[in-house]
All heavy atoms as TSV, in Angstrom:
chain	resi	resn	atom	element	x	y	z
A	1	MET	N	N	8.596	18.568	30.555
A	1	MET	CA	C	8.507	17.987	29.238
A	1	MET	C	C	8.056	19.086	28.286
A	1	MET	O	O	7.188	19.881	28.618
A	1	MET	CB	C	7.506	16.836	29.242
A	1	MET	CG	C	7.298	16.223	27.890
A	1	MET	SD	S	6.266	14.751	27.916
A	1	MET	CE	C	7.402	13.599	28.631
A	2	ILE	N	N	8.634	19.119	27.111
A	2	ILE	CA	C	8.289	20.116	26.103
A	2	ILE	C	C	7.886	19.391	24.832
A	2	ILE	O	O	8.582	18.481	24.378
A	2	ILE	CB	C	9.475	21.045	25.812
A	2	ILE	CG1	C	9.849	21.817	27.085
A	2	ILE	CG2	C	9.146	22.007	24.690
A	2	ILE	CD1	C	11.073	22.666	26.944
A	3	LEU	N	N	6.742	19.797	24.260
A	3	LEU	CA	C	6.288	19.253	22.983
A	3	LEU	C	C	6.368	20.369	21.958
A	3	LEU	O	O	5.743	21.415	22.118
A	3	LEU	CB	C	4.848	18.734	23.096
A	3	LEU	CG	C	4.227	18.186	21.823
A	3	LEU	CD1	C	5.020	16.996	21.305
A	3	LEU	CD2	C	2.781	17.792	22.069
A	4	ILE	N	N	7.175	20.178	20.940
A	4	ILE	CA	C	7.337	21.166	19.879
A	4	ILE	C	C	6.682	20.605	18.627
A	4	ILE	O	O	6.986	19.492	18.208
A	4	ILE	CB	C	8.831	21.456	19.617
A	4	ILE	CG1	C	9.483	22.011	20.883
A	4	ILE	CG2	C	8.985	22.421	18.462
A	4	ILE	CD1	C	10.975	22.167	20.779
A	5	ILE	N	N	5.766	21.398	18.055
A	5	ILE	CA	C	5.063	20.931	16.858
A	5	ILE	C	C	5.241	21.948	15.731
A	5	ILE	O	O	5.425	23.124	15.969
A	5	ILE	CB	C	3.569	20.700	17.133
A	5	ILE	CG1	C	2.908	21.977	17.656
A	5	ILE	CG2	C	3.367	19.573	18.120
A	5	ILE	CD1	C	1.412	21.874	17.760
A	6	ALA	N	N	5.191	21.466	14.518
A	6	ALA	CA	C	5.304	22.330	13.341
A	6	ALA	C	C	4.124	22.025	12.425
A	6	ALA	O	O	4.228	21.220	11.506
A	6	ALA	CB	C	6.624	22.102	12.629
A	7	VAL	N	N	3.002	22.645	12.716
A	7	VAL	CA	C	1.787	22.466	11.925
A	7	VAL	C	C	1.209	23.844	11.618
A	7	VAL	O	O	1.573	24.834	12.229
A	7	VAL	CB	C	0.745	21.602	12.674
A	7	VAL	CG1	C	1.254	20.185	12.850
A	7	VAL	CG2	C	0.388	22.208	14.011
A	8	GLU	N	N	0.282	23.901	10.678
A	8	GLU	CA	C	-0.296	25.184	10.294
A	8	GLU	C	C	-1.378	25.660	11.247
A	8	GLU	O	O	-1.635	26.848	11.337
A	8	GLU	CB	C	-0.840	25.108	8.871
A	8	GLU	CG	C	0.267	25.012	7.843
A	8	GLU	CD	C	-0.241	25.228	6.438
A	8	GLU	OE1	O	-1.243	25.942	6.273
A	8	GLU	OE2	O	0.378	24.684	5.523
A	9	ALA	N	N	-2.031	24.748	11.953
A	9	ALA	CA	C	-3.108	25.141	12.857
A	9	ALA	C	C	-3.015	24.349	14.159
A	9	ALA	O	O	-2.759	23.147	14.145
A	9	ALA	CB	C	-4.460	24.905	12.200
A	10	MET	N	N	-3.222	25.049	15.271
A	10	MET	CA	C	-3.209	24.399	16.578
A	10	MET	C	C	-4.506	23.616	16.754
A	10	MET	O	O	-5.568	24.050	16.323
A	10	MET	CB	C	-3.083	25.457	17.677
A	10	MET	CG	C	-3.050	24.899	19.068
A	10	MET	SD	S	-1.717	23.750	19.382
A	10	MET	CE	C	-0.342	24.842	19.456
A	11	SER	N	N	-4.398	22.475	17.384
A	11	SER	CA	C	-5.562	21.617	17.603
A	11	SER	C	C	-5.573	21.155	19.055
A	11	SER	O	O	-4.517	21.040	19.696
A	11	SER	CB	C	-5.493	20.403	16.672
A	11	SER	OG	O	-6.482	19.467	17.006
A	12	THR	N	N	-6.753	20.867	19.572
A	12	THR	CA	C	-6.857	20.351	20.937
A	12	THR	C	C	-6.218	18.972	21.050
A	12	THR	O	O	-5.880	18.533	22.140
A	12	THR	CB	C	-8.323	20.281	21.390
A	12	THR	OG1	O	-9.055	19.490	20.467
A	12	THR	CG2	C	-8.926	21.666	21.484
A	13	VAL	N	N	-6.018	18.311	19.923
A	13	VAL	CA	C	-5.377	16.998	19.913
A	13	VAL	C	C	-3.958	17.101	20.470
A	13	VAL	O	O	-3.499	16.222	21.196
A	13	VAL	CB	C	-5.353	16.409	18.486
A	13	VAL	CG1	C	-4.509	15.159	18.410
A	13	VAL	CG2	C	-6.757	16.149	18.003
A	14	PHE	N	N	-3.261	18.192	20.172
A	14	PHE	CA	C	-1.892	18.359	20.646
A	14	PHE	C	C	-1.845	18.549	22.156
A	14	PHE	O	O	-0.932	18.067	22.826
A	14	PHE	CB	C	-1.209	19.519	19.930
A	14	PHE	CG	C	-1.196	19.346	18.430
A	14	PHE	CD1	C	-1.777	20.290	17.614
A	14	PHE	CD2	C	-0.630	18.231	17.852
A	14	PHE	CE1	C	-1.782	20.128	16.243
A	14	PHE	CE2	C	-0.618	18.056	16.482
A	14	PHE	CZ	C	-1.210	19.003	15.675
A	15	LYS	N	N	-2.827	19.246	22.721
A	15	LYS	CA	C	-2.906	19.392	24.176
A	15	LYS	C	C	-3.152	18.031	24.822
A	15	LYS	O	O	-2.511	17.675	25.809
A	15	LYS	CB	C	-4.019	20.357	24.565
A	15	LYS	CG	C	-3.727	21.786	24.215
A	15	LYS	CD	C	-4.859	22.679	24.642
A	15	LYS	CE	C	-4.628	24.107	24.205
A	15	LYS	NZ	N	-5.730	24.981	24.591
A	16	ALA	N	N	-4.059	17.269	24.235
A	16	ALA	CA	C	-4.344	15.929	24.760
A	16	ALA	C	C	-3.114	15.038	24.650
A	16	ALA	O	O	-2.828	14.248	25.561
A	16	ALA	CB	C	-5.516	15.318	24.007
A	17	GLN	N	N	-2.378	15.166	23.566
A	17	GLN	CA	C	-1.160	14.373	23.371
A	17	GLN	C	C	-0.130	14.696	24.448
A	17	GLN	O	O	0.462	13.795	25.046
A	17	GLN	CB	C	-0.592	14.654	21.986
A	17	GLN	CG	C	0.634	13.847	21.640
A	17	GLN	CD	C	1.151	14.170	20.239
A	17	GLN	OE1	O	0.793	15.179	19.641
A	17	GLN	NE2	N	1.998	13.316	19.716
A	18	LEU	N	N	0.082	15.978	24.719
A	18	LEU	CA	C	1.051	16.368	25.742
A	18	LEU	C	C	0.600	15.894	27.124
A	18	LEU	O	O	1.408	15.395	27.908
A	18	LEU	CB	C	1.257	17.881	25.744
A	18	LEU	CG	C	2.221	18.416	26.797
A	18	LEU	CD1	C	3.583	17.729	26.725
A	18	LEU	CD2	C	2.371	19.919	26.682
A	19	LEU	N	N	-0.683	16.019	27.435
A	19	LEU	CA	C	-1.181	15.540	28.727
A	19	LEU	C	C	-0.983	14.029	28.868
A	19	LEU	O	O	-0.655	13.538	29.946
A	19	LEU	CB	C	-2.646	15.915	28.911
A	19	LEU	CG	C	-2.903	17.396	29.174
A	19	LEU	CD1	C	-4.392	17.693	29.130
A	19	LEU	CD2	C	-2.294	17.832	30.491
A	20	THR	N	N	-1.144	13.294	27.783
A	20	THR	CA	C	-0.904	11.849	27.812
A	20	THR	C	C	0.569	11.563	28.070
A	20	THR	O	O	0.915	10.699	28.880
A	20	THR	CB	C	-1.344	11.202	26.484
A	20	THR	OG1	O	-2.737	11.434	26.306
A	20	THR	CG2	C	-1.069	9.712	26.484
A	21	TYR	N	N	1.457	12.298	27.397
A	21	TYR	CA	C	2.894	12.121	27.622
A	21	TYR	C	C	3.256	12.422	29.076
A	21	TYR	O	O	4.069	11.724	29.677
A	21	TYR	CB	C	3.703	13.035	26.705
A	21	TYR	CG	C	3.674	12.681	25.236
A	21	TYR	CD1	C	4.024	13.616	24.275
A	21	TYR	CD2	C	3.289	11.414	24.790
A	21	TYR	CE1	C	4.013	13.313	22.924
A	21	TYR	CE2	C	3.271	11.104	23.443
A	21	TYR	CZ	C	3.627	12.051	22.523
A	21	TYR	OH	O	3.613	11.743	21.201
A	22	LEU	N	N	2.676	13.483	29.627
A	22	LEU	CA	C	2.945	13.838	31.027
A	22	LEU	C	C	2.525	12.713	31.960
A	22	LEU	O	O	3.240	12.359	32.890
A	22	LEU	CB	C	2.215	15.130	31.403
A	22	LEU	CG	C	2.711	16.411	30.752
A	22	LEU	CD1	C	1.802	17.576	31.130
A	22	LEU	CD2	C	4.142	16.705	31.129
A	23	LYS	N	N	1.362	12.169	31.697
A	23	LYS	CA	C	0.857	11.084	32.546
A	23	LYS	C	C	1.752	9.850	32.444
A	23	LYS	O	O	2.124	9.256	33.459
A	23	LYS	CB	C	-0.573	10.737	32.134
A	23	LYS	CG	C	-1.210	9.674	32.985
A	23	LYS	CD	C	-2.647	9.426	32.552
A	23	LYS	CE	C	-3.271	8.318	33.378
A	23	LYS	NZ	N	-4.634	8.039	32.972
A	24	LEU	N	N	2.119	9.463	31.239
A	24	LEU	CA	C	2.937	8.268	31.045
A	24	LEU	C	C	4.345	8.425	31.617
A	24	LEU	O	O	4.922	7.472	32.132
A	24	LEU	CB	C	3.013	7.916	29.553
A	24	LEU	CG	C	1.712	7.438	28.917
A	24	LEU	CD1	C	1.887	7.292	27.415
A	24	LEU	CD2	C	1.258	6.136	29.536
A	25	ALA	N	N	4.900	9.630	31.530
A	25	ALA	CA	C	6.248	9.882	32.024
A	25	ALA	C	C	6.254	10.302	33.493
A	25	ALA	O	O	7.312	10.515	34.069
A	25	ALA	CB	C	6.920	10.961	31.180
A	26	ASN	N	N	5.064	10.438	34.067
A	26	ASN	CA	C	4.912	10.861	35.460
A	26	ASN	C	C	5.557	12.228	35.691
A	26	ASN	O	O	6.165	12.487	36.727
A	26	ASN	CB	C	5.486	9.820	36.420
A	26	ASN	CG	C	4.902	9.955	37.806
A	26	ASN	OD1	O	3.782	10.428	37.965
A	26	ASN	ND2	N	5.649	9.556	38.804
A	27	ASN	N	N	5.437	13.126	34.697
A	27	ASN	CA	C	5.933	14.500	34.809
A	27	ASN	C	C	4.787	15.413	35.217
A	27	ASN	O	O	3.675	15.269	34.715
A	27	ASN	CB	C	6.497	14.993	33.474
A	27	ASN	CG	C	7.837	14.400	33.154
A	27	ASN	OD1	O	8.525	13.889	34.024
A	27	ASN	ND2	N	8.211	14.451	31.890
A	28	PRO	N	N	5.043	16.374	36.095
A	28	PRO	CA	C	3.958	17.231	36.556
A	28	PRO	C	C	3.599	18.366	35.594
A	28	PRO	O	O	2.447	18.768	35.509
A	28	PRO	CB	C	4.482	17.803	37.868
A	28	PRO	CG	C	5.959	17.775	37.722
A	28	PRO	CD	C	6.267	16.586	36.861
A	29	LYS	N	N	4.583	18.886	34.853
A	29	LYS	CA	C	4.347	20.057	34.009
A	29	LYS	C	C	4.876	19.848	32.605
A	29	LYS	O	O	5.845	19.131	32.401
A	29	LYS	CB	C	5.035	21.289	34.597
A	29	LYS	CG	C	4.536	21.704	35.944
A	29	LYS	CD	C	5.296	22.926	36.412
A	29	LYS	CE	C	4.900	23.337	37.798
A	29	LYS	NZ	N	5.646	24.513	38.253
A	30	GLY	N	N	4.228	20.515	31.651
A	30	GLY	CA	C	4.682	20.460	30.272
A	30	GLY	C	C	4.440	21.785	29.577
A	30	GLY	O	O	3.665	22.625	30.045
A	31	LEU	N	N	5.087	21.976	28.452
A	31	LEU	CA	C	4.966	23.208	27.686
A	31	LEU	C	C	4.776	22.852	26.218
A	31	LEU	O	O	5.603	22.151	25.628
A	31	LEU	CB	C	6.223	24.061	27.868
A	31	LEU	CG	C	6.242	25.428	27.231
A	31	LEU	CD1	C	5.155	26.316	27.816
A	31	LEU	CD2	C	7.597	26.075	27.435
A	32	LEU	N	N	3.692	23.336	25.654
A	32	LEU	CA	C	3.395	23.130	24.240
A	32	LEU	C	C	3.815	24.393	23.499
A	32	LEU	O	O	3.366	25.494	23.840
A	32	LEU	CB	C	1.902	22.857	24.056
A	32	LEU	CG	C	1.382	22.553	22.667
A	32	LEU	CD1	C	2.057	21.318	22.098
A	32	LEU	CD2	C	-0.117	22.363	22.708
A	33	ILE	N	N	4.707	24.248	22.530
A	33	ILE	CA	C	5.223	25.403	21.791
A	33	ILE	C	C	4.748	25.327	20.346
A	33	ILE	O	O	4.983	24.342	19.653
A	33	ILE	CB	C	6.768	25.443	21.833
A	33	ILE	CG1	C	7.245	25.495	23.285
A	33	ILE	CG2	C	7.292	26.640	21.053
A	33	ILE	CD1	C	8.742	25.374	23.434
A	34	TYR	N	N	4.081	26.383	19.915
A	34	TYR	CA	C	3.534	26.455	18.565
A	34	TYR	C	C	4.323	27.518	17.791
A	34	TYR	O	O	4.306	28.685	18.135
A	34	TYR	CB	C	2.048	26.805	18.645
A	34	TYR	CG	C	1.364	26.965	17.315
A	34	TYR	CD1	C	1.348	25.929	16.398
A	34	TYR	CD2	C	0.711	28.135	16.983
A	34	TYR	CE1	C	0.709	26.064	15.182
A	34	TYR	CE2	C	0.069	28.280	15.772
A	34	TYR	CZ	C	0.074	27.250	14.886
A	34	TYR	OH	O	-0.558	27.375	13.681
A	35	PHE	N	N	5.021	27.107	16.744
A	35	PHE	CA	C	5.914	27.999	16.015
A	35	PHE	C	C	5.281	28.725	14.834
A	35	PHE	O	O	5.850	29.671	14.322
A	35	PHE	CB	C	7.131	27.222	15.493
A	35	PHE	CG	C	8.115	26.889	16.561
A	35	PHE	CD1	C	8.164	25.619	17.096
A	35	PHE	CD2	C	8.981	27.843	17.044
A	35	PHE	CE1	C	9.074	25.301	18.087
A	35	PHE	CE2	C	9.902	27.544	18.035
A	35	PHE	CZ	C	9.937	26.269	18.558
A	36	HIS	N	N	4.123	28.320	14.381
A	36	HIS	CA	C	3.517	28.919	13.186
A	36	HIS	C	C	2.722	30.164	13.589
A	36	HIS	O	O	1.493	30.204	13.534
A	36	HIS	CB	C	2.626	27.898	12.489
A	36	HIS	CG	C	2.183	28.316	11.122
A	36	HIS	ND1	N	3.043	28.361	10.054
A	36	HIS	CD2	C	0.981	28.700	10.654
A	36	HIS	CE1	C	2.388	28.756	8.996
A	36	HIS	NE2	N	1.130	28.977	9.333
A	37	CYS	N	N	3.446	31.201	14.050
A	37	CYS	CA	C	2.808	32.436	14.494
A	37	CYS	C	C	3.818	33.576	14.406
A	37	CYS	O	O	4.998	33.348	14.188
A	37	CYS	CB	C	2.297	32.285	15.923
A	37	CYS	SG	S	3.597	31.897	17.092
A	38	GLU	N	N	3.331	34.798	14.592
A	38	GLU	CA	C	4.226	35.948	14.552
A	38	GLU	C	C	4.970	36.149	15.866
A	38	GLU	O	O	6.123	36.547	15.874
A	38	GLU	CB	C	3.429	37.210	14.215
A	38	GLU	CG	C	2.964	37.235	12.779
A	38	GLU	CD	C	2.248	38.524	12.433
A	38	GLU	OE1	O	2.481	39.543	13.113
A	38	GLU	OE2	O	1.463	38.504	11.482
A	39	ASN	N	N	4.301	35.910	16.984
A	39	ASN	CA	C	4.908	36.116	18.304
A	39	ASN	C	C	4.839	34.806	19.081
A	39	ASN	O	O	3.793	34.447	19.613
A	39	ASN	CB	C	4.182	37.228	19.046
A	39	ASN	CG	C	4.864	37.590	20.338
A	39	ASN	OD1	O	5.740	36.873	20.818
A	39	ASN	ND2	N	4.468	38.712	20.915
A	40	ILE	N	N	5.959	34.123	19.175
A	40	ILE	CA	C	5.985	32.800	19.800
A	40	ILE	C	C	5.635	32.860	21.289
A	40	ILE	O	O	5.062	31.931	21.835
A	40	ILE	CB	C	7.342	32.110	19.575
A	40	ILE	CG1	C	7.243	30.630	19.908
A	40	ILE	CG2	C	8.428	32.772	20.388
A	40	ILE	CD1	C	8.431	29.841	19.488
A	41	VAL	N	N	5.937	33.973	21.944
A	41	VAL	CA	C	5.654	34.101	23.374
A	41	VAL	C	C	4.153	33.999	23.640
A	41	VAL	O	O	3.726	33.447	24.647
A	41	VAL	CB	C	6.232	35.424	23.922
A	41	VAL	CG1	C	5.839	35.645	25.368
A	41	VAL	CG2	C	7.737	35.430	23.766
A	42	GLU	N	N	3.342	34.505	22.718
A	42	GLU	CA	C	1.889	34.451	22.883
A	42	GLU	C	C	1.341	33.052	22.616
A	42	GLU	O	O	0.183	32.775	22.915
A	42	GLU	CB	C	1.220	35.464	21.961
A	42	GLU	CG	C	1.546	36.899	22.324
A	42	GLU	CD	C	0.956	37.895	21.357
A	42	GLU	OE1	O	0.274	37.485	20.388
A	42	GLU	OE2	O	1.180	39.100	21.565
A	43	GLN	N	N	2.138	32.177	22.054
A	43	GLN	CA	C	1.671	30.841	21.695
A	43	GLN	C	C	2.259	29.738	22.571
A	43	GLN	O	O	2.175	28.569	22.228
A	43	GLN	CB	C	1.986	30.556	20.223
A	43	GLN	CG	C	1.236	31.450	19.269
A	43	GLN	CD	C	-0.270	31.273	19.375
A	43	GLN	OE1	O	-0.773	30.182	19.564
A	43	GLN	NE2	N	-0.997	32.362	19.259
A	44	LEU	N	N	2.870	30.076	23.692
A	44	LEU	CA	C	3.352	29.076	24.638
A	44	LEU	C	C	2.172	28.620	25.484
A	44	LEU	O	O	1.474	29.442	26.073
A	44	LEU	CB	C	4.446	29.657	25.535
A	44	LEU	CG	C	5.707	30.141	24.839
A	44	LEU	CD1	C	6.646	30.779	25.850
A	44	LEU	CD2	C	6.392	29.026	24.108
A	45	ILE	N	N	1.946	27.330	25.556
A	45	ILE	CA	C	0.804	26.798	26.288
A	45	ILE	C	C	1.317	25.898	27.409
A	45	ILE	O	O	1.713	24.756	27.166
A	45	ILE	CB	C	-0.133	26.017	25.349
A	45	ILE	CG1	C	-0.575	26.918	24.199
A	45	ILE	CG2	C	-1.322	25.466	26.122
A	45	ILE	CD1	C	-1.305	26.203	23.102
A	46	PRO	N	N	1.326	26.410	28.653
A	46	PRO	CA	C	1.745	25.564	29.768
A	46	PRO	C	C	0.610	24.639	30.196
A	46	PRO	O	O	-0.556	25.045	30.225
A	46	PRO	CB	C	2.082	26.576	30.863
A	46	PRO	CG	C	1.261	27.775	30.543
A	46	PRO	CD	C	1.063	27.771	29.055
A	47	LEU	N	N	0.937	23.419	30.499
A	47	LEU	CA	C	-0.049	22.438	30.956
A	47	LEU	C	C	0.478	21.731	32.189
A	47	LEU	O	O	1.680	21.567	32.344
A	47	LEU	CB	C	-0.332	21.406	29.857
A	47	LEU	CG	C	-0.960	21.927	28.567
A	47	LEU	CD1	C	-0.988	20.827	27.524
A	47	LEU	CD2	C	-2.355	22.427	28.820
A	48	VAL	N	N	-0.435	21.314	33.050
A	48	VAL	CA	C	-0.056	20.519	34.216
A	48	VAL	C	C	-0.865	19.235	34.209
A	48	VAL	O	O	-2.009	19.202	33.762
A	48	VAL	CB	C	-0.263	21.266	35.551
A	48	VAL	CG1	C	0.637	22.465	35.642
A	48	VAL	CG2	C	-1.699	21.658	35.745
A	49	SER	N	N	-0.258	18.178	34.706
A	49	SER	CA	C	-0.945	16.892	34.762
A	49	SER	C	C	-2.032	16.940	35.836
A	49	SER	O	O	-2.026	17.785	36.728
A	49	SER	CB	C	0.047	15.769	35.074
A	49	SER	OG	O	0.563	15.940	36.379
A	50	GLN	N	N	-2.987	16.043	35.746
A	50	GLN	CA	C	-4.085	15.977	36.709
A	50	GLN	C	C	-3.541	15.763	38.115
A	50	GLN	O	O	-4.005	16.378	39.072
A	50	GLN	CB	C	-5.051	14.853	36.326
A	50	GLN	CG	C	-6.291	14.791	37.194
A	50	GLN	CD	C	-7.189	15.994	36.987
A	50	GLN	OE1	O	-7.204	16.595	35.918
A	50	GLN	NE2	N	-7.932	16.352	38.003
A	51	ARG	N	N	-2.550	14.919	38.258
A	51	ARG	CA	C	-1.954	14.636	39.565
A	51	ARG	C	C	-1.362	15.904	40.179
A	51	ARG	O	O	-1.545	16.193	41.354
A	51	ARG	CB	C	-0.870	13.564	39.425
A	51	ARG	CG	C	-0.244	13.122	40.723
A	51	ARG	CD	C	0.807	12.060	40.465
A	51	ARG	NE	N	1.928	12.584	39.710
A	51	ARG	CZ	C	3.032	13.066	40.273
A	51	ARG	NH1	N	3.167	13.071	41.568
A	51	ARG	NH2	N	4.009	13.512	39.532
A	52	PHE	N	N	-0.695	16.694	39.378
A	52	PHE	CA	C	-0.094	17.934	39.859
A	52	PHE	C	C	-1.164	18.968	40.187
A	52	PHE	O	O	-1.058	19.694	41.171
A	52	PHE	CB	C	0.874	18.485	38.813
A	52	PHE	CG	C	1.636	19.695	39.258
A	52	PHE	CD1	C	2.716	19.575	40.109
A	52	PHE	CD2	C	1.267	20.957	38.833
A	52	PHE	CE1	C	3.431	20.685	40.521
A	52	PHE	CE2	C	1.968	22.077	39.235
A	52	PHE	CZ	C	3.047	21.945	40.082
A	53	ALA	N	N	-2.219	19.037	39.377
A	53	ALA	CA	C	-3.290	20.007	39.600
A	53	ALA	C	C	-4.039	19.733	40.898
A	53	ALA	O	O	-4.586	20.644	41.513
A	53	ALA	CB	C	-4.250	19.981	38.414
A	54	GLU	N	N	-4.047	18.478	41.344
A	54	GLU	CA	C	-4.788	18.121	42.550
A	54	GLU	C	C	-3.974	18.261	43.836
A	54	GLU	O	O	-4.510	18.056	44.912
A	54	GLU	CB	C	-5.292	16.682	42.432
A	54	GLU	CG	C	-6.340	16.522	41.370
A	54	GLU	CD	C	-6.728	15.082	41.115
A	54	GLU	OE1	O	-6.058	14.171	41.649
A	54	GLU	OE2	O	-7.697	14.869	40.365
A	55	LEU	N	N	-2.700	18.637	43.737
A	55	LEU	CA	C	-1.888	18.832	44.933
A	55	LEU	C	C	-2.436	20.013	45.738
A	55	LEU	O	O	-2.970	20.975	45.171
A	55	LEU	CB	C	-0.433	19.111	44.553
A	55	LEU	CG	C	0.342	17.937	43.977
A	55	LEU	CD1	C	1.727	18.397	43.546
A	55	LEU	CD2	C	0.444	16.811	44.963
A	56	PRO	N	N	-2.315	19.953	47.074
A	56	PRO	CA	C	-2.810	21.079	47.878
A	56	PRO	C	C	-2.021	22.345	47.612
A	56	PRO	O	O	-0.820	22.306	47.346
A	56	PRO	CB	C	-2.619	20.607	49.327
A	56	PRO	CG	C	-1.670	19.466	49.262
A	56	PRO	CD	C	-1.746	18.895	47.881
A	57	LYS	N	N	-2.703	23.467	47.660
A	57	LYS	CA	C	-2.075	24.772	47.442
A	57	LYS	C	C	-1.369	25.213	48.716
A	57	LYS	O	O	-1.884	25.054	49.812
A	57	LYS	CB	C	-3.119	25.821	47.070
A	57	LYS	CG	C	-3.991	25.440	45.900
A	57	LYS	CD	C	-3.257	25.571	44.621
A	57	LYS	CE	C	-4.219	25.322	43.460
A	57	LYS	NZ	N	-3.737	24.482	42.470
A	58	HIS	N	N	-0.160	25.759	48.569
A	58	HIS	CA	C	0.579	26.292	49.721
A	58	HIS	C	C	0.242	27.763	49.878
A	58	HIS	O	O	0.137	28.481	48.895
A	58	HIS	CB	C	2.090	26.120	49.527
A	58	HIS	CG	C	2.536	24.703	49.600
A	58	HIS	ND1	N	2.545	24.007	50.774
A	58	HIS	CD2	C	2.969	23.851	48.644
A	58	HIS	CE1	C	2.979	22.786	50.542
A	58	HIS	NE2	N	3.246	22.650	49.245
A	59	LYS	N	N	0.120	28.209	51.113
A	59	LYS	CA	C	-0.198	29.614	51.356
A	59	LYS	C	C	1.037	30.375	51.742
A	59	LYS	O	O	1.979	29.935	52.209
A	59	LYS	CB	C	-1.234	29.726	52.459
A	59	LYS	CG	C	-2.568	29.190	52.005
A	59	LYS	CD	C	-3.603	29.425	53.075
A	59	LYS	CE	C	-4.940	28.887	52.603
A	59	LYS	NZ	N	-5.979	29.134	53.535
């Protein structure tokens, strides 16, 4: 799931919003993209749902 926002300042509310969407859609991963910056690559925020974060790590 990808959340694209067009605002002047990033807020923790947007991270919470994406995590809520992930939970409701039962998606494990999401990407928050913030366009109001000079280098978009530095502003990509990957997030994982709580369910995905609790999965056992493979070695």
